[in-house]
Structures are given as C-alpha cells and as structure tokens.
Chimera marker file (.cmm) of the C-alpha trace (Angstrom):
<marker_set name="trace">
<marker id="1" x="17.069" y="-35.503" z="-36.262" r="1" g="1" b="0" radius="0.5"/>
<marker id="2" x="13.917" y="-37.065" z="-34.785" r="1" g="1" b="0" radius="0.5"/>
<marker id="3" x="14.280" y="-34.953" z="-31.638" r="1" g="1" b="0" radius="0.5"/>
<marker id="4" x="14.470" y="-31.818" z="-33.748" r="1" g="1" b="0" radius="0.5"/>
<marker id="5" x="11.285" y="-32.807" z="-35.566" r="1" g="1" b="0" radius="0.5"/>
<marker id="6" x="9.501" y="-33.476" z="-32.271" r="1" g="1" b="0" radius="0.5"/>
<marker id="7" x="10.628" y="-30.132" z="-30.873" r="1" g="1" b="0" radius="0.5"/>
<marker id="8" x="9.433" y="-28.423" z="-34.030" r="1" g="1" b="0" radius="0.5"/>
<marker id="9" x="6.072" y="-30.222" z="-33.826" r="1" g="1" b="0" radius="0.5"/>
<marker id="10" x="5.637" y="-29.189" z="-30.182" r="1" g="1" b="0" radius="0.5"/>
<marker id="11" x="6.561" y="-25.601" z="-31.005" r="1" g="1" b="0" radius="0.5"/>
<marker id="12" x="4.133" y="-25.585" z="-33.919" r="1" g="1" b="0" radius="0.5"/>
<marker id="13" x="1.346" y="-26.976" z="-31.725" r="1" g="1" b="0" radius="0.5"/>
<marker id="14" x="1.982" y="-24.265" z="-29.136" r="1" g="1" b="0" radius="0.5"/>
<marker id="15" x="1.884" y="-21.587" z="-31.810" r="1" g="1" b="0" radius="0.5"/>
<marker id="16" x="-1.373" y="-22.955" z="-33.189" r="1" g="1" b="0" radius="0.5"/>
<marker id="17" x="-2.898" y="-22.891" z="-29.709" r="1" g="1" b="0" radius="0.5"/>
<marker id="18" x="-1.752" y="-19.304" z="-29.156" r="1" g="1" b="0" radius="0.5"/>
<marker id="19" x="-3.169" y="-18.311" z="-32.526" r="1" g="1" b="0" radius="0.5"/>
<marker id="20" x="-6.551" y="-19.805" z="-31.614" r="1" g="1" b="0" radius="0.5"/>
<marker id="21" x="-6.586" y="-17.821" z="-28.358" r="1" g="1" b="0" radius="0.5"/>
<marker id="22" x="-5.635" y="-14.640" z="-30.185" r="1" g="1" b="0" radius="0.5"/>
<marker id="23" x="-8.396" y="-15.236" z="-32.714" r="1" g="1" b="0" radius="0.5"/>
<marker id="24" x="-10.961" y="-15.607" z="-29.903" r="1" g="1" b="0" radius="0.5"/>
<marker id="25" x="-9.662" y="-12.443" z="-28.214" r="1" g="1" b="0" radius="0.5"/>
<marker id="26" x="-9.921" y="-10.452" z="-31.447" r="1" g="1" b="0" radius="0.5"/>
<marker id="27" x="-13.491" y="-11.662" z="-31.967" r="1" g="1" b="0" radius="0.5"/>
<marker id="28" x="-14.401" y="-10.528" z="-28.436" r="1" g="1" b="0" radius="0.5"/>
<marker id="29" x="-12.763" y="-7.150" z="-29.043" r="1" g="1" b="0" radius="0.5"/>
<marker id="30" x="-14.733" y="-6.693" z="-32.274" r="1" g="1" b="0" radius="0.5"/>
<marker id="31" x="-17.972" y="-7.330" z="-30.399" r="1" g="1" b="0" radius="0.5"/>
<marker id="32" x="-16.966" y="-4.890" z="-27.646" r="1" g="1" b="0" radius="0.5"/>
<marker id="33" x="-16.055" y="-2.167" z="-30.142" r="1" g="1" b="0" radius="0.5"/>
<marker id="34" x="-19.365" y="-2.634" z="-31.949" r="1" g="1" b="0" radius="0.5"/>
<marker id="35" x="-21.227" y="-2.281" z="-28.652" r="1" g="1" b="0" radius="0.5"/>
<marker id="36" x="-19.224" y="0.813" z="-27.677" r="1" g="1" b="0" radius="0.5"/>
<marker id="37" x="-19.906" y="2.402" z="-31.056" r="1" g="1" b="0" radius="0.5"/>
<marker id="38" x="-23.651" y="1.813" z="-30.696" r="1" g="1" b="0" radius="0.5"/>
<marker id="39" x="-23.643" y="3.305" z="-27.190" r="1" g="1" b="0" radius="0.5"/>
<marker id="40" x="-21.647" y="6.298" z="-28.393" r="1" g="1" b="0" radius="0.5"/>
<marker id="41" x="-24.104" y="6.957" z="-31.198" r="1" g="1" b="0" radius="0.5"/>
<marker id="42" x="-27.052" y="6.844" z="-28.788" r="1" g="1" b="0" radius="0.5"/>
<marker id="43" x="-25.409" y="9.310" z="-26.398" r="1" g="1" b="0" radius="0.5"/>
<marker id="44" x="-24.426" y="11.610" z="-29.227" r="1" g="1" b="0" radius="0.5"/>
<marker id="45" x="-28.108" y="12.104" z="-30.074" r="1" g="1" b="0" radius="0.5"/>
<marker id="46" x="-29.033" y="12.613" z="-26.423" r="1" g="1" b="0" radius="0.5"/>
<marker id="47" x="-26.264" y="15.193" z="-26.019" r="1" g="1" b="0" radius="0.5"/>
<marker id="48" x="-27.606" y="17.232" z="-28.930" r="1" g="1" b="0" radius="0.5"/>
<marker id="49" x="-31.120" y="17.170" z="-27.453" r="1" g="1" b="0" radius="0.5"/>
<marker id="50" x="-29.877" y="18.220" z="-23.999" r="1" g="1" b="0" radius="0.5"/>
<marker id="51" x="-27.821" y="21.021" z="-25.540" r="1" g="1" b="0" radius="0.5"/>
<marker id="52" x="-30.829" y="22.276" z="-27.521" r="1" g="1" b="0" radius="0.5"/>
<marker id="53" x="-33.128" y="22.183" z="-24.474" r="1" g="1" b="0" radius="0.5"/>
<marker id="54" x="-30.518" y="24.037" z="-22.408" r="1" g="1" b="0" radius="0.5"/>
<marker id="55" x="-30.165" y="26.691" z="-25.094" r="1" g="1" b="0" radius="0.5"/>
<marker id="56" x="-33.915" y="27.123" z="-25.322" r="1" g="1" b="0" radius="0.5"/>
<marker id="57" x="-34.274" y="27.414" z="-21.539" r="1" g="1" b="0" radius="0.5"/>
<marker id="58" x="-31.443" y="29.947" z="-21.435" r="1" g="1" b="0" radius="0.5"/>
<marker id="59" x="-33.087" y="31.994" z="-24.176" r="1" g="1" b="0" radius="0.5"/>
<marker id="60" x="-36.449" y="31.948" z="-22.371" r="1" g="1" b="0" radius="0.5"/>
<marker id="61" x="-34.822" y="32.925" z="-19.064" r="1" g="1" b="0" radius="0.5"/>
<marker id="62" x="-32.915" y="35.789" z="-20.701" r="1" g="1" b="0" radius="0.5"/>
<marker id="63" x="-36.011" y="36.998" z="-22.534" r="1" g="1" b="0" radius="0.5"/>
<marker id="64" x="-38.077" y="36.875" z="-19.313" r="1" g="1" b="0" radius="0.5"/>
<marker id="65" x="-35.456" y="38.789" z="-17.325" r="1" g="1" b="0" radius="0.5"/>
<marker id="66" x="-35.202" y="41.473" z="-20.022" r="1" g="1" b="0" radius="0.5"/>
<marker id="67" x="-39.015" y="41.730" z="-20.143" r="1" g="1" b="0" radius="0.5"/>
<marker id="68" x="-39.223" y="42.297" z="-16.380" r="1" g="1" b="0" radius="0.5"/>
<marker id="69" x="-36.604" y="45.068" z="-16.373" r="1" g="1" b="0" radius="0.5"/>
<link id1="1" id2="2" r="1" g="1" b="0" radius="0.2"/>
<link id1="2" id2="3" r="1" g="1" b="0" radius="0.2"/>
<link id1="3" id2="4" r="1" g="1" b="0" radius="0.2"/>
<link id1="4" id2="5" r="1" g="1" b="0" radius="0.2"/>
<link id1="5" id2="6" r="1" g="1" b="0" radius="0.2"/>
<link id1="6" id2="7" r="1" g="1" b="0" radius="0.2"/>
<link id1="7" id2="8" r="1" g="1" b="0" radius="0.2"/>
<link id1="8" id2="9" r="1" g="1" b="0" radius="0.2"/>
<link id1="9" id2="10" r="1" g="1" b="0" radius="0.2"/>
<link id1="10" id2="11" r="1" g="1" b="0" radius="0.2"/>
<link id1="11" id2="12" r="1" g="1" b="0" radius="0.2"/>
<link id1="12" id2="13" r="1" g="1" b="0" radius="0.2"/>
<link id1="13" id2="14" r="1" g="1" b="0" radius="0.2"/>
<link id1="14" id2="15" r="1" g="1" b="0" radius="0.2"/>
<link id1="15" id2="16" r="1" g="1" b="0" radius="0.2"/>
<link id1="16" id2="17" r="1" g="1" b="0" radius="0.2"/>
<link id1="17" id2="18" r="1" g="1" b="0" radius="0.2"/>
<link id1="18" id2="19" r="1" g="1" b="0" radius="0.2"/>
<link id1="19" id2="20" r="1" g="1" b="0" radius="0.2"/>
<link id1="20" id2="21" r="1" g="1" b="0" radius="0.2"/>
<link id1="21" id2="22" r="1" g="1" b="0" radius="0.2"/>
<link id1="22" id2="23" r="1" g="1" b="0" radius="0.2"/>
<link id1="23" id2="24" r="1" g="1" b="0" radius="0.2"/>
<link id1="24" id2="25" r="1" g="1" b="0" radius="0.2"/>
<link id1="25" id2="26" r="1" g="1" b="0" radius="0.2"/>
<link id1="26" id2="27" r="1" g="1" b="0" radius="0.2"/>
<link id1="27" id2="28" r="1" g="1" b="0" radius="0.2"/>
<link id1="28" id2="29" r="1" g="1" b="0" radius="0.2"/>
<link id1="29" id2="30" r="1" g="1" b="0" radius="0.2"/>
<link id1="30" id2="31" r="1" g="1" b="0" radius="0.2"/>
<link id1="31" id2="32" r="1" g="1" b="0" radius="0.2"/>
<link id1="32" id2="33" r="1" g="1" b="0" radius="0.2"/>
<link id1="33" id2="34" r="1" g="1" b="0" radius="0.2"/>
<link id1="34" id2="35" r="1" g="1" b="0" radius="0.2"/>
<link id1="35" id2="36" r="1" g="1" b="0" radius="0.2"/>
<link id1="36" id2="37" r="1" g="1" b="0" radius="0.2"/>
<link id1="37" id2="38" r="1" g="1" b="0" radius="0.2"/>
<link id1="38" id2="39" r="1" g="1" b="0" radius="0.2"/>
<link id1="39" id2="40" r="1" g="1" b="0" radius="0.2"/>
<link id1="40" id2="41" r="1" g="1" b="0" radius="0.2"/>
<link id1="41" id2="42" r="1" g="1" b="0" radius="0.2"/>
<link id1="42" id2="43" r="1" g="1" b="0" radius="0.2"/>
<link id1="43" id2="44" r="1" g="1" b="0" radius="0.2"/>
<link id1="44" id2="45" r="1" g="1" b="0" radius="0.2"/>
<link id1="45" id2="46" r="1" g="1" b="0" radius="0.2"/>
<link id1="46" id2="47" r="1" g="1" b="0" radius="0.2"/>
<link id1="47" id2="48" r="1" g="1" b="0" radius="0.2"/>
<link id1="48" id2="49" r="1" g="1" b="0" radius="0.2"/>
<link id1="49" id2="50" r="1" g="1" b="0" radius="0.2"/>
<link id1="50" id2="51" r="1" g="1" b="0" radius="0.2"/>
<link id1="51" id2="52" r="1" g="1" b="0" radius="0.2"/>
<link id1="52" id2="53" r="1" g="1" b="0" radius="0.2"/>
<link id1="53" id2="54" r="1" g="1" b="0" radius="0.2"/>
<link id1="54" id2="55" r="1" g="1" b="0" radius="0.2"/>
<link id1="55" id2="56" r="1" g="1" b="0" radius="0.2"/>
<link id1="56" id2="57" r="1" g="1" b="0" radius="0.2"/>
<link id1="57" id2="58" r="1" g="1" b="0" radius="0.2"/>
<link id1="58" id2="59" r="1" g="1" b="0" radius="0.2"/>
<link id1="59" id2="60" r="1" g="1" b="0" radius="0.2"/>
<link id1="60" id2="61" r="1" g="1" b="0" radius="0.2"/>
<link id1="61" id2="62" r="1" g="1" b="0" radius="0.2"/>
<link id1="62" id2="63" r="1" g="1" b="0" radius="0.2"/>
<link id1="63" id2="64" r="1" g="1" b="0" radius="0.2"/>
<link id1="64" id2="65" r="1" g="1" b="0" radius="0.2"/>
<link id1="65" id2="66" r="1" g="1" b="0" radius="0.2"/>
<link id1="66" id2="67" r="1" g="1" b="0" radius="0.2"/>
<link id1="67" id2="68" r="1" g="1" b="0" radius="0.2"/>
<link id1="68" id2="69" r="1" g="1" b="0" radius="0.2"/>
</marker_set>
C-alpha cells in the first residue's frame, strides 16, 4: 500500500511539473500571437496605402497616355 502511495505521489509530481511547463508555453504563445496580431495590423494599413498609390499612379499614367493620343 505504501508503494502505491509513493508511485501515485511521484506520478502526481510529474504531472504538476508538466502542467507548469505547459502553462509557461501557453503564456509564450499568447505573447507571440499578440505580437503577430500587431504586426498584421500595421501591414494591413501599409497595404491599403500601397494599393491606393498604385491605383492613383495607374490612373495618371492612363490619363497621360490618352491625352497624348
């Protein structure tokens, strides 16, 4: 009976250690996801600006070509 209790205590200690490691990993993942989300939001704004500038340049080029003809 004492051996069973010791085995159970060892198993419980191992599980607690694994749980602590998992908790640390989840915290790191949360930080990484937050950073990725911030980066994504910055690039989303830059993409819209680049798209608008490209559209404007295309319009000006088309208008200039039609004016020359």
